[in-house]
C-alpha positions in Angstrom: -112.8 -23.6 -156.7 -114.2 -20.1 -157.1 -112.8 -17.5 -154.8 -115.2 -14.8 -155.8 -118.9 -14.2 -155.3 -121.2 -16.4 -157.2 -124.2 -14.7 -158.8 -127.2 -16.9 -158.2 -129.6 -17.4 -161.0 -132.9 -16.8 -159.1 -136.1 -17.6 -160.9 -139.6 -16.9 -159.7 -140.4 -20.6 -159.3 -137.8 -22.8 -157.7 -137.6 -26.5 -158.0 -135.5 -29.6 -157.7 -134.5 -32.7 -159.7 -136.2 -34.9 -157.2 -139.3 -36.0 -159.1 -137.1 -37.8 -161.6 -135.4 -40.2 -159.3 -137.5 -42.1 -156.7 -135.5 -44.0 -154.1 -135.5 -47.7 -153.6 -133.7 -49.4 -150.7 -130.0 -50.2 -151.3 -129.3 -53.8 -152.2 -126.3 -56.1 -152.5 -126.8 -57.8 -155.9 -123.4 -59.3 -156.2 -120.9 -60.2 -153.5 -118.4 -62.9 -154.6 -116.0 -64.3 -152.1 -113.1 -62.0 -151.5 -110.7 -62.4 -154.4 -112.8 -65.0 -156.3 -111.2 -65.5 -159.8 -113.8 -65.2 -162.6 -112.8 -67.0 -165.8 -113.7 -65.0 -168.9 -114.7 -66.1 -172.4 -112.7 -65.1 -175.4 -114.8 -62.1 -176.4 -113.6 -58.9 -174.8 -117.0 -57.4 -174.2 -120.6 -57.5 -175.3 -122.8 -54.6 -176.1 -125.2 -53.3 -173.4 -128.1 -54.4 -175.6 -127.3 -58.0 -174.9 -128.0 -57.5 -171.2 -131.3 -57.6 -169.3 -132.8 -54.1 -168.7 -133.0 -52.6 -165.3 -136.5 -53.0 -163.7 -136.4 -49.3 -162.7 -135.4 -47.0 -165.5 -134.0 -44.6 -162.9 -131.5 -47.3 -161.8 -132.7 -47.2 -158.2 -133.6 -50.9 -158.2 -131.1 -53.7 -158.1 -128.7 -54.3 -161.0 -126.1 -57.0 -160.8 -123.0 -58.1 -162.5 -124.6 -61.4 -163.1 -127.3 -59.7 -165.0 -125.8 -56.5 -166.3 -122.2 -57.3 -166.6 -121.4 -60.9 -167.4 -121.5 -61.4 -171.1 -123.3 -64.3 -172.7 -121.7 -67.6 -171.9 -119.9 -66.3 -168.7 -122.8 -66.8 -166.3 -122.1 -70.4 -165.7 -118.6 -69.6 -164.5 -119.7 -66.8 -162.1 -119.7 -67.6 -158.4 -121.7 -66.2 -155.6 -120.0 -66.6 -152.2 -117.8 -69.3 -153.7 -120.6 -71.4 -155.2 -122.2 -71.5 -158.7 -125.1 -69.1 -159.0 -128.3 -71.0 -158.5 -131.4 -70.0 -160.3 -132.8 -68.4 -157.2 -129.6 -66.4 -156.9 -130.1 -65.2 -160.4 -133.6 -64.1 -159.7 -132.7 -62.4 -156.5 -129.9 -60.4 -158.2 -132.0 -59.1 -161.0 -131.1 -61.6 -163.7 -133.6 -62.7 -166.2 -134.9 -66.2 -165.3 -134.3 -68.6 -168.1 -136.6 -71.5 -168.8 -135.7 -74.5 -166.5 -137.6 -77.7 -166.1 -136.8 -80.6 -163.9 -135.3 -83.6 -165.8 -138.0 -86.0 -166.8 -135.8 -88.9 -167.8 -132.8 -90.7 -166.2 -130.7 -89.7 -169.2 -131.5 -86.1 -168.7 -130.8 -86.4 -165.0 -127.4 -88.0 -165.7 -126.6 -85.3 -168.2 -127.4 -82.6 -165.7 -125.3 -84.4 -163.0 -122.4 -84.6 -165.5 -122.7 -80.9 -166.2 -122.8 -80.1 -162.5 -119.7 -82.2 -161.9 -117.8 -80.4 -164.7 -118.9 -77.1 -163.2 -117.8 -78.2 -159.7 -114.3 -79.2 -161.1 -114.0 -75.8 -162.8 -115.0 -74.0 -159.6 -112.3 -75.9 -157.6 -109.6 -76.0 -160.3 -109.7 -72.5 -161.7 -108.7 -70.7 -158.4 -105.8 -73.1 -158.2 -104.7 -72.5 -161.8 -105.1 -68.8 -161.5 -102.6 -68.4 -158.6 -103.3 -65.4 -156.4 -100.7 -63.2 -154.9 -101.4 -61.6 -151.5 -98.7 -59.0 -151.6 -97.3 -56.3 -153.8 -94.3 -56.9 -156.0 -92.4 -55.0 -158.6 -91.3 -58.2 -160.3 -93.3 -60.3 -162.7 -94.9 -63.3 -161.2 -94.5 -66.7 -162.8 -98.1 -67.7 -162.4 -101.3 -66.2 -163.4 -103.2 -63.1 -162.3 -102.4 -61.8 -158.9 -104.5 -59.5 -156.7 -102.9 -56.1 -156.3 -99.4 -56.9 -157.1 -97.2 -54.6 -159.1 -95.9 -56.4 -162.2 -95.9 -53.0 -163.9 -95.7 -50.8 -160.9 -98.7 -49.5 -159.1 -101.9 -50.2 -160.9 -100.1 -51.4 -164.0 -103.3 -52.0 -166.0 -106.2 -51.9 -163.7 -105.5 -49.5 -161.0 -104.0 -49.7 -157.6 -102.3 -52.9 -158.1 -104.4 -55.8 -159.4 -101.7 -56.9 -161.8 -99.8 -60.0 -161.2 -97.0 -60.4 -163.7 -95.9 -63.0 -166.1 -97.8 -66.0 -167.7 -101.1 -67.1 -166.4 -104.6 -67.0 -167.9 -105.0 -64.0 -170.1 -108.7 -63.9 -169.4 -108.6 -64.0 -165.6 -110.2 -61.4 -163.4 -110.4 -61.0 -159.6 -113.6 -59.6 -158.3 -114.2 -58.4 -154.8 -117.3 -57.1 -153.1 -118.2 -55.9 -149.6 -115.8 -57.4 -147.0 -113.1 -58.4 -149.5 -109.5 -57.5 -148.8 -107.6 -55.2 -151.1 -103.8 -55.2 -151.0 -102.2 -52.2 -152.6 -99.0 -51.9 -154.6 -97.1 -50.7 -151.5 -98.2 -53.6 -149.4 -101.0 -51.9 -147.5 -104.2 -54.0 -147.0 -107.6 -52.8 -146.3 -111.1 -54.2 -146.2 -113.4 -53.0 -149.0 -116.7 -51.7 -147.4 -119.5 -51.3 -149.7 -123.1 -52.0 -148.6 -124.6 -50.8 -151.9 -123.8 -53.8 -154.1 -120.6 -52.4 -155.5 -117.6 -54.5 -156.4 -114.1 -54.0 -157.7 -112.5 -55.8 -160.6 -108.8 -56.5 -161.0 -107.1 -58.4 -163.8 -103.8 -60.2 -164.4 -101.0 -58.3 -166.0 -101.2 -60.4 -169.2 -105.0 -59.9 -169.6 -106.5 -56.8 -171.2 -107.4 -54.6 -168.2 -108.8 -51.9 -170.5 -111.7 -54.0 -171.9 -112.7 -56.5 -169.2 -115.8 -58.6 -169.9 -116.8 -57.9 -166.3 -116.6 -54.2 -165.5 -116.6 -52.8 -161.9 -119.6 -51.2 -160.5 -119.6 -48.8 -157.5 -123.2 -49.5 -156.5 -126.3 -51.2 -157.7 -127.9 -48.0 -159.2 -125.0 -47.0 -161.3 -124.3 -48.6 -164.7 -120.9 -50.4 -164.8 -118.2 -48.9 -166.9 -118.9 -51.1 -170.0 -122.5 -49.9 -170.2 -123.6 -46.5 -171.3 -124.3 -43.6 -168.9 -127.7 -42.1 -169.8 -128.1 -38.5 -168.9 -131.5 -37.7 -167.4 -131.8 -41.3 -166.1 -128.5 -41.9 -164.3 -127.6 -39.3 -161.7 -124.2 -37.9 -160.9 -123.2 -38.3 -157.2 -119.7 -37.0 -157.3 -116.8 -35.5 -155.4 -113.8 -33.4 -156.5 -110.3 -34.5 -155.8 -109.2 -30.9 -155.3 -105.8 -29.9 -154.1 -104.1 -33.0 -155.3 -102.6 -32.1 -158.6 -103.5 -28.4 -158.5 -102.4 -27.1 -155.1 -104.7 -24.9 -153.1 -103.6 -23.4 -149.8 -106.7 -24.2 -147.9 -106.8 -27.9 -149.1 -103.1 -28.6 -148.5 -102.2 -26.0 -145.9 -99.2 -28.0 -144.5 -97.4 -27.5 -147.8 -97.8 -23.7 -147.7 -97.3 -23.0 -144.0 -93.5 -23.5 -144.0 -93.4 -20.9 -146.8 -95.2 -17.8 -145.4 -94.7 -15.8 -148.6 -96.2 -18.5 -150.8 -99.7 -17.7 -152.0 -100.2 -19.9 -155.0 -98.4 -22.8 -156.7 -96.2 -20.4 -158.7 -94.7 -18.8 -155.6 -94.6 -22.1 -153.7 -92.8 -23.8 -156.6 -90.4 -20.9 -156.8 -89.5 -21.2 -153.1 -89.3 -25.0 -153.2 -87.0 -24.8 -156.2 -84.8 -22.4 -154.3 -84.3 -24.8 -151.4 -84.1 -27.9 -153.6 -87.2 -29.7 -152.4 -89.8 -29.1 -155.2 -89.9 -32.6 -156.7 -89.4 -34.4 -153.4 -92.2 -32.6 -151.6 -94.7 -32.5 -154.5 -94.2 -36.1 -155.5 -94.7 -37.1 -151.9 -97.9 -35.2 -151.9 -99.0 -36.8 -155.2 -98.3 -40.2 -153.8 -100.1 -39.8 -150.5 -102.8 -37.2 -150.6 -105.2 -39.4 -152.4 -104.6 -43.2 -152.3 -106.4 -46.3 -153.6 -108.2 -46.5 -150.2 -109.8 -43.1 -150.9 -111.2 -44.3 -154.3 -112.5 -47.4 -152.6 -114.1 -45.2 -149.9 -115.7 -43.0 -152.5 -117.3 -46.1 -154.1 -118.4 -47.3 -150.7 -120.0 -43.9 -150.0 -122.5 -44.4 -152.8 -120.8 -42.1 -155.2 -120.1 -42.7 -158.8 -118.0 -39.9 -160.3 -114.9 -38.0 -159.4 -114.0 -34.6 -160.9 -110.2 -34.4 -161.1 -108.6 -31.0 -161.4 -105.3 -31.3 -163.4 -102.7 -28.6 -164.4 -101.4 -28.0 -167.9 -97.9 -28.6 -166.4 -98.8 -32.2 -166.1 -98.0 -32.1 -169.8 -95.2 -29.5 -170.0 -94.0 -26.1 -169.1 -92.1 -23.4 -170.9 -88.7 -22.2 -169.6 -89.1 -18.9 -171.4 -92.6 -17.3 -171.6 -91.4 -13.8 -172.4 -89.8 -10.7 -171.0 -91.1 -9.3 -167.7 -91.6 -5.6 -166.9 -88.3 -5.8 -165.1 -86.5 -7.0 -168.2 -85.8 -10.4 -166.9 -87.0 -13.6 -168.5 -90.2 -15.1 -167.2 -90.1 -18.9 -166.7 -92.8 -21.2 -165.5 -91.6 -22.7 -162.2 -94.1 -25.5 -162.0 -93.0 -29.2 -161.7 -93.4 -30.3 -165.2 -94.7 -33.8 -166.2 -94.3 -35.4 -162.7 -98.1 -35.4 -161.9 -99.0 -37.3 -165.1 -98.0 -40.8 -163.9 -100.2 -40.3 -160.8 -103.1 -39.1 -162.9 -102.8 -42.3 -165.0 -102.7 -44.3 -161.7 -105.9 -42.5 -160.6 -107.6 -43.5 -163.9 -106.6 -47.1 -163.2 -108.1 -47.0 -159.7 -111.3 -45.4 -161.1 -111.6 -48.3 -163.6 -111.0 -50.8 -160.8 -113.8 -49.5 -158.6 -116.2 -48.5 -161.4 -115.9 -44.7 -160.9 -116.3 -42.4 -163.8 -114.0 -39.5 -164.2 -114.6 -35.9 -165.2 -111.0 -34.7 -166.0 -110.9 -30.9 -165.5 -108.2 -28.7 -166.9 -107.9 -26.4 -163.9 -105.0 -24.2 -165.0 -104.1 -22.7 -168.4 -101.2 -20.5 -169.5 -101.5 -16.9 -168.4 -104.3 -17.7 -165.9 -108.0 -17.7 -166.9 -109.2 -16.1 -163.7 -106.4 -14.7 -161.6 -107.2 -17.0 -158.7 -104.6 -19.0 -156.8 -105.9 -22.3 -158.1 -105.2 -21.2 -161.7 -101.5 -21.6 -160.9 -100.8 -17.9 -160.3 -103.0 -15.4 -158.6 -103.3 -11.9 -160.0 -103.7 -11.1 -163.7 -105.9 -12.8 -166.2 -103.8 -13.1 -169.4 -106.0 -15.8 -171.1 -108.1 -14.2 -173.9 -107.3 -10.9 -172.2 -104.7 -8.3 -173.0 -101.7 -8.4 -175.4 -100.8 -12.1 -174.7 -104.5 -13.2 -174.7 -104.4 -14.9 -178.1 -101.0 -16.5 -177.6 -102.0 -18.0 -174.3 -105.2 -19.3 -175.8 -103.2 -21.0 -178.6 -101.1 -22.9 -176.0 -104.3 -23.8 -174.1 -105.8 -25.3 -177.2 -102.7 -27.4 -177.6 -103.0 -28.8 -174.1 -106.7 -29.5 -174.6 -105.8 -31.3 -177.8 -103.0 -33.4 -176.2 -105.2 -34.5 -173.3 -108.1 -35.3 -175.7 -105.9 -37.5 -177.8 -105.0 -39.5 -174.7 -108.4 -39.9 -173.1 -110.1 -40.7 -176.4 -108.2 -43.9 -176.9 -110.3 -47.0 -176.5 -108.4 -47.9 -173.3 -109.8 -44.8 -171.5 -113.0 -44.0 -173.2 -115.2 -45.8 -170.7 -113.4 -44.3 -167.7 -113.1 -40.6 -168.7 -116.7 -39.7 -169.5 -116.2 -35.9 -169.3 -113.5 -33.4 -170.0 -113.7 -29.9 -168.5 -111.7 -27.8 -170.9 -111.1 -24.6 -168.8 -112.0 -24.2 -165.2 -113.8 -21.0 -164.1 -112.8 -18.6 -166.8 -113.8 -15.2 -165.6 -116.3 -13.8 -168.1 -116.2 -10.4 -166.5 -112.5 -10.1 -167.5 -112.7 -11.9 -170.8 -116.2 -11.2 -172.3 -118.9 -13.7 -173.2 -118.4 -13.5 -176.9 -114.7 -14.1 -176.6 -115.2 -17.0 -174.2 -117.9 -18.4 -176.6 -115.5 -18.2 -179.5 -113.0 -20.2 -177.6 -115.5 -22.8 -176.5 -116.6 -23.2 -180.1 -113.0 -23.5 -181.4 -112.2 -26.1 -178.7 -115.4 -28.0 -179.4 -114.7 -28.2 -183.1 -111.1 -29.3 -182.5 -112.1 -32.0 -180.0 -114.7 -33.4 -182.2 -112.4 -33.5 -185.2 -110.3 -35.8 -183.0 -113.0 -38.0 -181.5 -115.6 -37.9 -184.1 -119.3 -37.1 -183.5 -121.0 -39.0 -180.8 -117.8 -40.5 -179.4 -115.2 -39.4 -176.9 -115.8 -37.6 -173.7 -118.5 -35.0 -173.1 -117.1 -31.5 -173.2 -117.7 -29.5 -170.0 -117.7 -25.7 -170.1 -118.0 -23.4 -167.2 -120.6 -20.6 -167.0 -117.9 -17.9 -166.5 -119.7 -16.9 -163.2 -122.7 -15.7 -165.3 -126.1 -17.1 -164.4 -126.6 -20.4 -166.3 -129.6 -18.8 -168.0 -127.1 -16.6 -169.9 -126.1 -19.7 -171.9 -129.6 -20.7 -172.8 -129.6 -22.0 -176.4 -125.8 -21.9 -176.7 -124.5 -23.8 -179.8 -127.6 -25.8 -180.9 -126.5 -28.8 -182.8 -123.2 -29.1 -181.0 -122.0 -32.5 -179.8 -122.4 -33.3 -176.1 -121.5 -30.0 -174.3 -122.2 -29.9 -170.6 -122.9 -26.7 -168.7 -120.9 -26.6 -165.5 -121.9 -24.2 -162.7 -120.3 -23.7 -159.3 -122.8 -22.4 -156.8 -121.4 -21.2 -153.5 -122.9 -19.0 -150.7 -119.5 -18.7 -149.0 -118.1 -16.0 -151.3 -121.1 -13.6 -151.4 -119.2 -11.2 -149.2 -122.1 -11.1 -146.7 -121.6 -11.8 -143.0 -123.8 -15.0 -143.2 -124.6 -14.9 -139.5 -128.0 -16.6 -139.7 -127.7 -19.7 -137.6 -127.4 -23.2 -139.1 -127.4 -24.9 -135.7 -131.1 -24.9 -135.0 -131.7 -28.4 -133.5 -131.9 -31.9 -134.8 -135.5 -32.1 -136.0 -135.2 -32.7 -139.8 -137.9 -30.2 -140.5 -136.0 -27.4 -138.8 -132.4 -28.4 -138.9 -130.2 -25.9 -140.7 -132.3 -22.9 -140.2 -132.8 -20.9 -143.4 -129.9 -22.5 -145.3 -131.5 -25.7 -146.7 -134.5 -23.8 -148.1 -132.2 -21.1 -149.5 -130.2 -23.8 -151.3 -133.4 -25.2 -152.8 -134.8 -21.8 -153.8 -131.5 -20.6 -155.2 -130.5 -23.5 -157.3 -133.3 -26.0 -158.0 -135.2 -24.3 -160.8 -132.2 -22.6 -162.4 -130.4 -25.9 -163.1 -133.6 -27.6 -164.3 -134.3 -24.7 -166.6 -130.8 -25.0 -167.9 -131.3 -28.7 -168.6 -134.4 -27.7 -170.7 -132.9 -24.7 -172.4 -129.2 -25.6 -172.7 -128.8 -29.3 -172.2 -126.9 -31.5 -169.7 -126.1 -29.3 -166.7 -124.1 -30.2 -163.6 -122.8 -28.5 -160.5 -119.2 -29.2 -160.9 -118.5 -27.7 -157.4 -120.5 -26.9 -154.3 -119.8 -27.4 -150.6 -121.2 -27.1 -147.1 -119.5 -23.7 -146.8 -122.4 -21.5 -146.1 -119.9 -19.1 -144.6 -116.3 -18.3 -145.7 -114.5 -19.7 -142.6 -111.5 -21.9 -143.1 -107.8 -21.6 -142.9 -106.5 -20.0 -146.2 -110.0 -20.4 -147.7 -109.9 -16.8 -149.1 -106.2 -17.1 -149.8 -103.1 -17.1 -147.6 -103.5 -13.4 -146.9 -107.2 -13.2 -147.2 -109.7 -12.1 -144.7 -113.2 -13.5 -143.8 -116.5 -11.8 -144.3 -118.3 -14.0 -141.8 -119.8 -12.0 -139.0 -119.2 -14.5 -136.3 -116.3 -16.3 -134.8 -114.5 -18.4 -137.5 -112.7 -20.4 -134.8 -116.0 -22.3 -134.3 -115.9 -23.4 -137.9 -112.2 -24.2 -138.2 -112.3 -27.2 -135.8 -115.2 -29.6 -136.1 -114.2 -31.5 -132.9 -116.3 -29.1 -130.9 -119.5 -29.3 -133.1 -122.6 -30.5 -131.3 -125.4 -32.6 -132.7 -127.4 -29.6 -133.7 -124.6 -28.2 -135.7 -124.0 -31.5 -137.5 -127.7 -31.9 -138.2 -127.9 -28.4 -139.6 -124.9 -28.8 -141.9 -126.2 -32.2 -143.0 -129.6 -30.7 -143.8 -127.9 -28.0 -145.9 -125.8 -30.6 -147.7 -128.9 -32.7 -148.5 -130.9 -29.8 -149.7 -128.0 -28.7 -151.9 -127.6 -32.2 -153.4 -131.4 -32.4 -154.1 -131.5 -28.9 -155.7 -128.5 -29.4 -157.9 -129.4 -32.9 -159.3 -126.1 -33.9 -160.8 -123.3 -32.7 -158.6 -119.7 -32.9 -157.5 -119.0 -31.8 -153.9 -115.9 -29.7 -153.4 -113.9 -31.5 -152.2 -113.4 -35.1 -151.0 -110.6 -34.3 -148.6 -109.0 -31.4 -146.8 -105.6 -32.0 -145.5 -104.7 -31.1 -141.9 -102.7 -28.0 -141.0 -99.4 -28.5 -139.3 -101.2 -28.8 -136.0 -102.9 -31.9 -137.2 -106.4 -30.3 -137.4 -108.5 -30.0 -140.5 -109.1 -26.3 -140.5 -111.8 -26.1 -143.3 -114.1 -29.0 -142.2 -117.2 -27.6 -144.1 -115.3 -28.4 -147.3 -114.4 -32.1 -146.6 -116.8 -34.8 -147.8 -114.7 -37.5 -146.2 -114.7 -35.8 -142.8 -118.4 -35.2 -143.0 -119.0 -38.9 -143.7 -116.9 -39.9 -140.7 -118.6 -37.5 -138.3 -122.2 -37.4 -139.4 -122.8 -34.2 -141.4 -122.7 -35.9 -144.8 -125.4 -38.5 -145.7 -123.9 -42.0 -145.9 -126.3 -42.7 -148.8 -126.6 -39.7 -151.2 -129.9 -41.0 -152.5 -131.5 -40.0 -149.2 -131.1 -36.4 -150.3 -133.6 -36.9 -153.1 -136.9 -35.2 -152.1 -135.3 -33.0 -149.4 -136.5 -29.8 -151.0 -140.1 -31.1 -151.5 -140.1 -32.1 -147.8 -139.2 -28.5 -147.0 -142.1 -27.3 -149.0 -140.1 -25.9 -151.9 -141.6 -26.5 -155.3 -140.9 -25.1 -158.7 -139.9 -26.0 -162.3 -139.1 -29.6 -163.0 -137.2 -31.4 -165.8 -138.6 -34.3 -167.7 -135.4 -36.3 -167.8 -135.3 -36.3 -171.6 -132.7 -34.4 -173.6 -132.8 -33.6 -177.3 -131.0 -36.2 -179.3 -128.2 -33.9 -180.4 -127.4 -32.9 -176.8 -126.4 -36.5 -176.1 -124.6 -37.3 -179.3 -127.5 -38.6 -181.3 -129.2 -37.3 -184.5 -128.4 -33.7 -185.2 -125.2 -33.6 -183.2 -122.3 -31.9 -185.0 -124.6 -29.7 -187.1 -124.1 -26.2 -185.6 -125.8 -23.6 -187.8 -123.8 -20.5 -188.8 -126.6 -18.3 -187.5 -126.0 -19.7 -184.0 -122.5 -18.3 -183.9 -122.9 -15.0 -185.7 -121.7 -12.9 -182.9 -118.7 -15.1 -181.9 -118.0 -17.5 -184.8 -114.6 -15.9 -185.7 -111.4 -17.4 -184.3 -109.3 -15.7 -183.1 -111.8 -13.2 -181.8 -112.0 -9.9 -183.5 -111.7 -8.0 -180.3 -110.2 -8.6 -176.8 -110.5 -6.8 -173.5 -107.6 -4.4 -172.8 -106.6 -4.3 -176.5 -107.6 -1.4 -178.8 -109.5 -2.8 -181.8 -107.1 -1.2 -184.3 -104.2 -2.9 -182.5 -105.5 -6.5 -182.8 -103.2 -7.2 -185.8 -100.2 -6.4 -183.6 -100.9 -9.0 -181.0 -98.1 -11.6 -180.5 -99.0 -15.1 -181.6 -97.2 -18.4 -181.8 -96.6 -20.6 -184.8 -97.7 -24.3 -184.9 -94.3 -25.7 -185.9 -93.1 -27.2 -182.7 -92.8 -30.9 -181.8 -96.0 -32.1 -180.0 -95.5 -33.7 -176.6 -97.5 -36.9 -176.3 -98.9 -38.3 -173.1 -98.1 -41.9 -172.6 -99.1 -44.7 -170.2 -96.8 -44.3 -167.2 -97.5 -45.0 -163.6 -95.5 -44.5 -160.4 -94.0 -47.2 -158.2 -94.1 -47.0 -154.5 -90.5 -45.8 -154.5 -91.6 -42.8 -156.6 -89.9 -43.8 -159.8 -92.0 -44.6 -162.9 -92.6 -47.6 -164.9 -94.0 -48.1 -168.3 -97.1 -49.9 -169.6 -98.2 -53.5 -168.8 -97.6 -56.2 -171.3 -100.8 -55.7 -173.2 -101.1 -52.9 -175.7 -102.2 -49.6 -174.1 -102.1 -47.3 -177.1 -99.5 -44.7 -177.9 -101.3 -41.7 -176.4 -102.5 -40.3 -179.8 -105.9 -41.4 -180.8 -106.3 -39.5 -184.1 -103.5 -40.6 -186.4 -104.7 -38.0 -188.9 -103.9 -35.2 -186.4 -100.4 -34.2 -187.6 -100.4 -30.5 -186.9 -97.5 -29.0 -185.0 -97.3 -27.6 -181.5 -97.5 -23.9 -180.7 -94.0 -22.4 -180.3 -92.4 -19.0 -180.6 -91.6 -17.4 -183.9 -87.8 -17.4 -184.4 -86.4 -13.9 -183.8 -89.4 -12.5 -182.0 -89.3 -11.2 -178.5 -92.5 -11.8 -176.5 -94.0 -10.0 -173.6 -94.2 -12.0 -170.4 -97.2 -14.3 -170.8 -98.3 -14.2 -167.2 -97.8 -10.5 -166.5 -98.4 -8.9 -169.9 -101.1 -6.5 -168.6 -98.3 -4.4 -167.1 -96.5 -4.2 -170.5 -97.0 -1.8 -173.4 -98.6 -2.9 -176.7 -96.0 -3.9 -179.4 -95.6 -1.3 -182.0 -95.1 -3.7 -184.9 -96.1 -7.3 -185.7 -93.5 -9.9 -185.2 
């Protein structure tokens, strides 16, 4: 999350994405009985081309697992409310009707009756053969697939539980729709509420959870995970899972309040290490802040993506990052590696509920922005100053390691996007330097994944207007422009009222129209002039009120009383209507969006003190729409018009013809790596900058998930990959040159330039 003012990209004509995506009423295309086992054929999956097409190309009409998910040959075994799907059921749920005539002869009638009898036997026998478990267990079961048990620990294979253990049918799946009961790995049970046709899919421990023939779907308008996401047709309704793996004081205030001198994760980790509670407290936070129930609620809210900020220390930290100005050794205090099993568990949950993941590298060595959510507030030492290149070398390694893991076939359908550096501050780094890094990272990632495969690469606009990136890297392979528009950090008092009554035409005062005017056309123009463009963050924060929102020691610029905005229990209907109108206008203007953030944790007094930033709280209390599609058309209803986007991207922008053919002329000003110049370094001193050597042993991310007790367990019994997709990638890992003394990587701006190259 940005903690500095965002410079809006204002165009003369402002518009929205609305015209592309008309709304149809929500439907419930597929709702099997809770926990109904679905036998699967031997084939792991069929291509999307074998399925009937959606009747509305914008995916706002009904799509069903019977039509869009079950591969050829499986339809006969699918059940609807515990019974075989009748032809009328198929028609009602969007399936293509197949030719069917009533039997004309007694022989045909007997044949049909025999087939129905066989089908009836299968319907009765299969649930008996595929024994269900109704509780969580850390031991392998002796029967078949079990719902939400923990044969390999939490989510050992399909997320959140869903693995029985031992024997059983290797092709069995458990499918649950609206009203089904989910039992998590720690024994908690909850009812899955999803009125939009969404359903979850779980598998037995001995089946292949990574390539199910029936893939989960969060709602009827979103393609299931085993079908392609089509940019310009499918629309991102997403939330961030902020403050979970990368701590932010305003999101998890109860972690910071006992340590008044802690202002970021660096200082908090240092203090927790000193009192011996670092792993205990952070692992408890990882285990409880976001749970499987949250992911189920996200699916039930009509959402289809999550953006997951992760830290580089989920991979590793360095115990010695150089010599500080005081002469002491600088050491990264973060909790290394412990978050990773919980990230894997999240990916499993996402698969289970059909949610796509935008994995975002939120922190990098040295800090890319100096904000508290980069790990350490203060200096920017990434691509800036004497350790700028060295920190960038380490960053490329972390990007490489994560890419190798998520590019494996087991995760390719789940992790659809990888944000490589969150909110790098161009004003500190320079656009040419940032562009050079983006190009180097793009080339490295595509050398691993190949062209047209692997996740989309998300790059941040650096707090420039998105128009500043128009025409960037033509011929690249699937780069997404990520912008984070906020009014909260403008530095203005923002006293214009948002509580102006409950009439939809007037609710929210100036703020809904301001969102439409500020963001609609700029993002649509970016889609035309750059390519795929998303709002990776935005919020209801029209002002900057919220406990620790501007940092632990920050002050508010809001001209009113922030107490009114730090406890939503006192909000009246007009306030809620105004905030909701602002939210809907923002959603409509941005088109493809991720709200920041899903959840704000309570302060020590039990109150959520930044309610404008919690999607979950807004859903529960009426200032977030329960169906995000209802936001479509909000700007037009307010009389705001402007530039539109056709919905069609150039082929190369989505991995088709021409992708991976960047012309040299397009990179003339920044094509050199490392960059020829850096901020805070004299040009004639560039050859003296400290660098690392790629001769270290590369850490590899593996499949590991936590158990309820907090220990970790390995992979399920099926093959899950070894964490390294590209076996041809054998380069070493950045490490220090033997005999060299390095300036402190996180505080190098206070240190003198080396006088000789090491």
